[in-house]
N, C-alpha and C positions, 0 to 999 in steps of 0.2 A: 428436539425439545429445546425451545429458545431459552429456557431457564438457565441453561449452562453458560450462556453468554452474559447474563445480567451482572453488572459490576465488574466485568472482566475486560481485558484488552484483547481484541481480536486481531491476530497477526495473519495476514493473507499473503501467502508465498507463491510466487510464480515458478513454473518449471525452469530449471537451469540447464541449458543445453550447451554442449561443447561448441557448437556452431549455432548461432542464433540470429535470426533476421528481425530487425526492429523497424517498424513502419511509423512514419508520421507524415500525414498528407501524401505527397508523391515521393518523399525522400526515404530511402532505405539503405541500410548497410548490413554486412554480415561480418562477424568476427568471432574469434575464439575468446570469449569474454568471461568464462566461468571463474577464472582465478580472481579477477577484479570483483566480481559479484560476491564470491565467498569472503574475500578480504573485507569488503564493506560490511557484510552481515556479521562477521566475527567481531569487528570493532564495535558495532552497534550492540550486540548481545553481551559482549564482555564488559561493557560499561553500564549495564543494568544490574542492580542488585538482585540477589536470589529471590527476595520477596517480590520484586517486580516480575521476574521471570515466572514465578509461580502463579501470578495473576493473569498469565497469557494463555489464551486458547489458540493453538497453532493450526491453521487451516491450510493444509498442504495441497498444492496442485497435484493432479494425477500424474503418476510416473508413466511416461510414454516410452515404449520400447518398440520401435519400428526400424526398418533398415535405413530410413532416411532421417531419423531423429535419434540422436544420442543424448539422453537426459540423465543427469546425475541425481542421486537420491540425497537431497540436502539434509534430510533428517539424520541420516547416518553420519554425514560429514560434519554437521553442526550438533552432534549428539550431546556434547558436553554442556550445551545450553538448552537444547530442546528437551532433554530429559527432565528438566524442572517444570516444563510446561504441560498443559493438558492438551492432548491431541483431539482435534475435532473429528467427530464421527459422521458428519454430513447429515444430521437429522433434519436439517432444514436448508433452504437455498441460501446463497450468499447474501442477498439483500436482507432477508429476514435476520440472518446472523448479525449483519452490520447494524441493523436498526435496534437490536437488542443489547449489543455491547456498549460499554460506556465510552470507548474510543477504539478506533480502528487504525492499524498500521498496515500499509500496503507497500510492497517492495517492487512493484512493477507498474509500467504504464499500460493500462488496459481498461476494459469496461468497468471494472470494480471501482476505480477511483472516481470515475464520472458518476456512477450511481451514488456514491457517498456524497459528492458535492451537490448533486441535484436534490437528494433527499435530506441535505443539511445535517449529515452525520459527522460528529467530531472525528477528524481523520488526519493522520500524518502520512505523507507520501515520501518514501525513500527513493531518491533519484540518483542512482549511481552515475559516475562521470561518463561511463560508456553506454549511456542510454541511447546514444546515436541520434539525438534530436537535431533537426535542422536549426539554423540560426533563428528562423521564425518560431520554431517550436520552443527553443530556449527562452526567447523573448516572451512567449505566451505565459510561461510559468513564473516570470519574475515577480509579479505581485504576490503570488502564493508563497514564493521564497521569502519575501519581505515580512510576511506575517507568520512564519514558521509552520505553514502547512506543508510545504515542500522542503525537504532537506537534502542537500547535496554533500553534506559532511556527516559521516556516521557517528562520530564522537559527539558533535553538537546535537544531533538528533536524539541520541540516548540521554544526554543531559537535559534536553528540553522535555522529553517524555517524563522524566522523573520529577520535573518541577510542576507539571500540570496534571499528572495522572490521578491525583485525589479529586480534582474538580475540573475535568476537561471542558465542561460546558461554559464555565466562566471565561475561559480563553476563547472558545469557539464562537460564542455568541457576541463577542466584542465587536464594536463598530468596524474596526480595521479588518478583521477576518471576514466578516460578512460582506463588506464592500469588495474585498479582493475576490471572494468566492463568486459573487454576482458578476463582477467584471470578467473573470475567467470564463464563466459559463456563457456569457453574452458573446465573447470573442470566439470561443471554441465551438459552440453548438447553436448559437442564436438565442440563448436564454434558458433558464432552468426549466421552463415548462415544455420546451421542445422535446428533450430526451425523455422526460417523464411521460409525456403523451405517447411517444413511440413505444416505450416499455409497456404502458397500459394497453396499447393496441394489440400487443403480442399475447396478452394474458387470455 
């Protein structure tokens, strides 16, 4: 039911693994990064008021338990903040949920943030320092950092969300944000229509 997301902040959380491989083009690294990730998220959530937390729908990534993957249950670890939020029950797919929410917060580099940028959905991307991007990858995000789409500082991200959450479209549709969005998509995937057409071909 997409109604649950209307007027809400949709928080999309990635699995948090004890050992995690992050890819960007041909570069990859593996590291024990869970402590850094949880510290980043705790700073972010702790600097949001309870009223903001209560307006969040938390869409948790599946808990994976296989011999090769050790995944933490971030809902338990971050319970003092998540308990104020509404847990998503996956009534609809991620894109439908994002399109229905007033703003999306994504805490990982994956297909979700690309979907959000292609479909022009107001989005904040949390980029923890240990995202293990190559120099080229970091450079690619600089324009989005400059217009507050990508945040590498959890405290600043929380403060920014509180300033724009009443009317995120005013910020998102500004000339600066839209220019940075189009520039990123052109450099990353060859333009906003490229990924959209690929997604539509899969439907």
